[in-house]
N, C-alpha and C positions, 0 to 999 in steps of 0.2 A: 531151239528157242520158241517161247509161247507168245510173243510179241511182235508186231510189226510196226514200222513207222512208215506212212505215206506222206509223200511231199506231192502237192496237187496245186497247179495254177489254172487259170483260165486257159482253155483250149485256144483261144482267140488271141493269146498274148505271147510272150516269148518263150514260155515254157519254164522247165526246171533245168538250169544249167549244170555243167559237170561241176563248176566251182561250188555251187549252191549244194550239190550232192556230197562233194566231198567234205564240207564244213559240217553238214548233218552227220555224216557217218562219223565224223571224229568226235562231235559232241555226244552221240548217243552210244559210242563205242560198238558200232555195228559188228556183228559176227560173221558176217561174209560179204560178198559183193553186191552192190545194188542192182536191183533188177529194173531196167527201164521199160515201163509197160506202154508208154506213149511218151511223145516229146513233152508233155505237160505232166507226166506221172512217173513217179519214182517210188519203189518200195524197198525197204531195208529191213532184214531181220536183226532183232535186238533184244536185249534185257528189258524188263519192265523198267519205265522211267523212273528216275528220282524225282523227288519233288522238286518243282521250279524248272525242270528240264524242257518241258513243252512250252512254256513261256519264253524261256530264254531262246529256244529255237525259233519261236515266232518273231520275236524281236529281231534276231539276227537276219532273217529272211523276209522282213517286212517290206523293205523297198524293192524287192524282187517279186513281191505280191504274191507269196507262195503259202498256201495254207498247209498246217502240220496236224497230223492225227496218228496218235498212238492207238492201236487196236489189238485185242487178244486174239489169237487165232482160233480159240475155241468158239463154236457157234457164231462164226463170223458172217455167214449168209443168212438173212432174215427171211421169214415166211410172210410176213404182213407189213405193208407200208400204209401208215397213217399220216396224212400231210395236211397241213394248214393251206389255205389259198392266198388271201391278200397279202401282199409283199413277200411271198414266198413263190408260189406258182404263177402269180402275175405280179407286175411291178407295182400296180396301184392298190389302194384301198377304195374298193368300189363305193363305200358309203360316202367317202370324201367326194368322189366323182359326181354322185348323185347330188350331194349337197351343193356342188357348185351351181347345178342346173337349177336347183330350189333356190338359189340366192342366198345360201347360208354356208357357203364354202368354208370361209375362213373360221367360223365358229366351230364348224362340225369337225374340221381338220384338227383344231387346237384339242378338242375333247378326245379325238382319236389318238393323237400322240401321247397325251397323258395316259389314257387307257391301255395303250401298247407298253408303255414303260412300267405299268403296274402301280400307277399313281391313283387311279380310280377303280371302283367296282365296275368290272365289265358290263354286267347286264344293266346296271343303273345307267351306265355311260351310252349303252346302245339304245335304251328307250329314249334317253334324252336327246340324242342325234336323230332318231327317226321321227321323233316328234316334230323336229324343225323342217321335215320335209312334207308335212301334211298340205296336201292340195297339189302335188307335183304330179304333172300327167305321167300315167304309166309308160308312155312311149319313151320316157327319158332312160328307162331301163335299157331299151334297144339301143338307143343312142350311145350310152356308154360301152356298151358290148362292142358295137361296131366301130366306133371312132375313138374311143379311150384305152380300152384293155390293151396290154401288151405281155406277151407270154416270156417268163423268165427262162434264159438259155438252159437247155439241157433238161427241162422239166418232162417233156414228152418222151425224150430218151430213157430217163429215169423210170417212168411208169411202164413203157413198153418193155424195158430191160427186166424189170422185175417180174412182170407178167410172163415173159419168156421164160424165166427160171422157176415158174411154178407159184410165184408169190400172189396173194390177194392184195389189192389197192384200194384205199378209200381216202376221199378228199373230205375232211371235216373242218367246217369253217364257222367262225362267228358272224360271218356275213351273211348273205341271202342266197336263196335257191335258186333264183333266176340266174344267178352267176356261177354258182357250183356246178350247176347242169352244164352250163356252157363251157366251162373249163373241163370238167371231167369228160365230156365227150371229146374235146379237141385232144386232150392227152391220152384218153383210153382208161380211165378209172373204171374199176368195177362197180363202185358205187359213190354217192355223194350226199352229204348231209349239211344242212345250214338252217338259218331262221327264214321263216316265211313272212313276208312283208303282207299286210291286209290291204288290199285294194278293192274300193268300191266305186262303181260308174266311172271307171277308167282313170281314177285319181288315187294316189297314196293317202291312206287315212292318217298316217303318222303313227301307226301302231304295228305290233308284230304278234304273231300267234304264241301264246305262251305255252310252255316256259322257254324263256330265252336260252339259246345254245351258246355257252360260253366255257370257261375252264373246267368246271366240274362236268359238264356234259361231253368234254373232249376227253376226260379221264374214263368216264363211264363208257364211251364209244370204243376206246381201245380195250377195255376189259371184255366188253360184250363181242367185239370183233375177234379177239383171241380165242375167247370161248367157243365161238360159232366155228372157228377153223380148227380147232381141237389143238391149239398150240399154246406155249407158255408166253408169258410177257418178255421173256428173255429172247424169244425168237421174233420179236416185234421191232420194226424201225419207225420212229417217228421224227417228222422235221417240221419247224416253224420258226418264227421269227419275234413274237410278241409275248407279252407277259401271260395271255390266256393260254398260252401253248406250254408253260412251264410244267404243269401237271402230267401231261401225256408224253413230255419228253422224259421226266424222271421216272415214268412207270414203264417205259420202253427199254428192251435190252440195250438198244442204241438210240440216243435222243441226240438230234443234231439242230444245233442253232445255225439257221442259214441268214447270213447278212444281217443278223439280229441285233436287238436291244442289248445293252450291257448285262441286265439281271438276266437275260435268256442265256447268253454267253456263259454266264458263270454256273447256271443250273444243269447244261448240256454236257454230255460225254464228249462230244466233238463239236467245234466251230468251223463253219466254212465262211470265210469273209471275202474270198477273191474268186474262186472258182464257180461254175455254174451247178445246177443241180444233178447234172451226170457225174459229179464226184461222189455222190452217194453209191452209185454202182461200183466205183473203184473201192471204196471203203469196204465193200462186201466182197472183194475178190473177184467181182463180175467185170466183163469187158464192157467199157463205155466207149463212146464215140471218140474218135481221133481225128 
């Protein structure tokens, strides 16, 4: 068979039960016994899924908080990881956290939410939000990093696992370089890219260096990185949660919507709603943490 079905839950929850495995095997007409890769990961060989099967499986397993992914066996292991940062590798939107310290938290967060749903032009929304932070002391950046940023479960495992397997890893964000450098160092990314805040005399000016890095820049980045590594886009893995990630998710051989907005889930090859980022290792047939 040339397709596998993966059932993955968070490694911190109950895992994939035998009953859930049996139901999935019945629904997808599995061609052999299930392989239990970990208490929270099960793999079954199957035929290419019929229309609607994935959605039906997801609905049946929703209460058990189990993610469902059908994957072709061909070219399963990827050679490049390109990842979003805010609400993907960290739980926060850093621009919203800075906005709170600038006294414009609610206004900025509302714009962020609309931009991530794809209702606003990302670059215009970015400039509008940054303008609301004019005059903020640059020390606020360190405050956000030290007191507000929390890392998504499995993120560091994903980066380290892919690098061990020989892949190149890049963090490409519509946020700010102060934060991507911080997150990239913690997780071990090979490189990071983001927007640069213009700071003068110790305060934010309310401007960024142009051009703004948004959806088109992320697509350009995956093309550039793939060419530099001498690989095809089919050998790339992209992960993100917001509308400005859709382009790179569609360009990659495997695009993963991670705890994402509805439009992003629709555009991606795979959606992960419950598990951590380490799920992306199991998707590729790599060993994740147990």
